[in-house]
KOLVEX-916100 format. One line per field, with one value per residue: x, y, z of N, C-alpha, C, O in turn; residue number from 0. Coordinates in pm, whole numbers. Each point is the difference from the previous one (the first is absolute). Example, Ala and Ser with C-alpha at 12.3 -4.5 7.8 and 13.67 -1.06 7.14 Angstrom:
2
n_xx	c(1319  -139)
n_yy	c(-569  107)
n_zz	c(780  -138)
ca_xx	c(-89  82)
ca_yy	c(119  119)
ca_zz	c(0  6)
c_xx	c(90  -77)
c_yy	c(120  109)
c_zz	c(0  73)
o_xx	c(104  51)
o_yy	c(-2  111)
o_zz	c(66  17)
seba	c(0  1)
//
This chain:
96
n_xx	c(83  136  40  -162  16  136  -169  -159  104  -122  -126  -211  119  -175  67  -109  91  140  8  -185  41  88  83  81  -2  -183  -19  124  -83  -160  58  66  -154  -90  126  -10  -171  19  117  -158  -24  43  -192  91  -178  68  -127  -35  -1  104  -75  -26  -194  -189  -19  -68  -222  -105  -110  -170  -63  -109  -7  -28  -157  -34  183  83  -2  136  51  97  99  150  77  164  -76  -52  165  52  -113  -59  -74  -37  -184  -125  59  -76  -213  -7  63  -124  -194  22  -82  211)
n_yy	c(-119  -99  -221  -130  -41  -178  -144  79  -168  -142  182  -56  -35  -85  47  -172  120  165  81  123  -106  196  -125  -120  -215  -124  -84  -178  -198  -88  -102  -211  -161  -82  -161  -207  -133  -97  -191  -153  -12  -218  81  -4  -68  41  -166  102  -224  -21  21  -215  -92  20  -133  -209  -24  2  85  -112  148  -172  152  -222  160  -221  -99  -2  167  -168  -124  202  -202  146  -118  104  147  -66  -59  195  81  -215  87  -88  88  87  205  177  54  134  210  85  35  216  92  50)
n_zz	c(0  146  -15  82  220  2  -27  135  109  125  -30  -63  188  -112  209  -92  168  -61  208  -37  193  63  -167  170  -64  30  208  59  -62  130  193  -36  -17  190  96  -84  57  201  8  -52  224  20  -78  205  -120  211  -82  197  6  -198  211  58  -69  116  179  -48  -14  196  -178  -99  158  -94  165  -32  7  16  -88  208  -150  64  -180  12  -6  78  -174  -112  -151  -207  -141  -96  -176  31  -194  -199  91  -166  -65  118  -39  -180  38  166  -104  -52  182  -67)
ca_xx	c(-83  87  64  -99  -20  118  16  -4  96  -66  83  -47  -41  -83  3  -80  53  65  77  -87  2  129  100  107  83  -80  -16  126  12  -93  56  111  -61  -58  112  52  -99  4  127  -17  -83  -143  -61  -71  -98  -29  -69  50  -28  126  76  144  31  -6  115  121  -2  -75  54  -102  -111  -133  -63  -146  -73  -145  -20  43  143  30  137  71  131  114  -2  85  -71  -114  40  66  -93  -130  -79  -136  -9  -18  132  81  -52  24  142  67  -10  104  133  54)
ca_yy	c(119  118  13  53  140  78  -10  131  85  111  84  -27  -140  -21  -140  -27  -115  -80  -115  -99  -132  -32  -61  97  28  80  131  72  31  111  124  42  58  130  92  40  87  128  65  50  119  -32  14  -121  19  -134  -20  -113  -8  -43  123  -26  23  144  61  -30  37  122  135  73  -82  55  -91  6  -61  8  58  141  26  64  54  -9  54  -83  -127  5  79  -78  -112  45  72  21  102  -33  -104  -131  -43  -31  -125  -108  -29  -89  -140  -23  16  -127)
ca_zz	c(0  7  -132  -94  36  -38  -145  -65  71  69  87  136  14  117  43  118  73  -104  45  64  -62  -62  86  27  -118  -94  62  -20  -143  -29  55  -86  -121  36  26  -130  -63  70  -37  -136  5  12  132  39  107  44  127  77  143  59  22  -14  -142  -24  66  -78  -141  -35  17  74  50  16  96  -3  110  -26  -132  -5  13  128  -6  -127  36  -37  72  119  102  47  83  123  87  -66  67  45  102  -61  -48  118  56  -93  -13  94  -44  -101  58  53)
c_xx	c(87  68  -97  -26  115  20  8  86  -66  97  -35  -54  -77  -3  -79  48  76  74  -84  6  132  92  115  86  -74  -19  127  19  -92  54  115  -52  -56  108  57  -96  -1  127  -6  -93  -150  -46  -80  -88  -47  -79  62  -49  127  91  150  43  3  122  128  1  -61  82  -98  -114  -126  -73  -150  -58  -148  -28  42  152  23  142  58  135  110  0  82  -69  -118  43  73  -96  -132  -84  -139  1  -14  131  89  -43  34  146  60  -7  109  140  48  -7)
c_yy	c(126  23  59  149  90  8  135  104  119  78  -21  -143  -12  -148  -15  -129  -95  -124  -108  -131  -37  -67  100  35  88  141  84  39  116  131  51  63  139  103  52  95  138  77  57  121  -26  17  -127  34  -139  1  -121  9  -40  122  -21  21  149  70  -21  67  136  127  85  -94  85  -100  23  -66  25  73  144  10  72  53  -25  68  -91  -125  7  77  -79  -108  44  72  28  98  -46  -114  -139  -54  -42  -134  -119  -43  -93  -148  -34  8  -132  -7)
c_zz	c(0  -134  -101  28  -42  -151  -70  72  69  88  146  3  131  33  129  64  -94  48  70  -79  -67  101  17  -121  -100  55  -20  -146  -38  53  -86  -128  31  29  -132  -71  64  -35  -142  -5  10  145  29  120  39  130  69  143  74  16  -9  -146  -30  60  -80  -137  -33  18  80  35  2  88  -2  123  -26  -132  -15  14  132  7  -138  22  -53  89  129  113  57  98  127  93  -73  81  43  101  -62  -55  115  59  -90  -2  104  -38  -100  59  57  151)
o_xx	c(-30  9  39  -17  -18  89  79  -15  31  98  84  -78  52  -33  20  -23  -36  26  54  -17  11  -2  8  36  58  2  -8  47  40  -5  15  53  20  -16  28  43  -9  -5  72  -26  -80  73  -74  49  -51  28  41  -19  2  71  73  109  90  57  83  106  26  83  41  -16  1  -26  -47  51  -43  -97  -23  61  -55  33  -22  7  -27  -36  -45  9  -23  -60  5  15  -25  1  -38  87  53  25  71  84  17  29  86  91  33  96  -80  41)
o_yy	c(97  113  86  78  120  72  17  120  115  -55  18  -40  35  -82  75  -108  -118  -90  -101  -2  -108  31  98  116  95  97  117  110  88  102  121  102  94  118  119  102  101  121  94  54  93  -31  -48  45  -75  78  -96  109  -5  39  93  52  50  91  90  38  54  11  87  -107  114  -112  113  -102  114  75  60  -75  108  80  -105  122  -105  6  -47  -39  0  -16  -76  -9  112  -2  24  -87  -97  -120  -100  -80  -112  -118  -80  -76  -118  -41  -77  -99)
o_zz	c(-69  -47  -80  -93  -18  -47  -92  -22  -31  49  88  -87  106  -85  95  -54  -9  -80  45  -122  -58  118  -74  -19  -54  -77  -36  -29  -77  -69  -18  -44  -77  -34  -13  -55  -69  -18  -32  -108  -6  93  -85  104  -83  91  -65  54  123  -93  -32  -25  -67  -61  -10  -49  -108  90  78  -59  45  -43  14  46  -18  -11  -106  76  22  87  -60  12  -57  117  105  116  121  106  97  122  -43  123  114  -3  54  9  -10  42  50  -19  -37  35  -16  -65  54  60)
seba	c(0  1  2  3  4  5  6  7  8  9  10  11  12  13  14  15  16  17  18  19  20  21  22  23  24  25  26  27  28  29  30  31  32  33  34  35  36  37  38  39  40  41  42  43  44  45  46  47  48  49  50  51  52  53  54  55  56  57  58  59  60  61  62  63  64  65  66  67  68  69  70  71  72  73  74  75  76  77  78  79  80  81  82  83  84  85  86  87  88  89  90  91  92  93  94  95)
//
């Protein structure tokens, strides 16, 4: 599906939970492809419930709660000091 979506070389790529159901090797391969596409100047917009992935790969975070945007900021800022209470409550589950 991703290869078909890239056929026309879009400038923006939208992915909804792209690593769900992938084994670890396939997940790593997908991240490498996405890293290359991003390095080529493509914007990648991705949804995920796996904050560890977002922390490793995202430049910015748009945090949604109950269908509303509660924060839109750089990833490093979000993960170090999220502003909304819902973001703050969600993050401790992701911390080691």
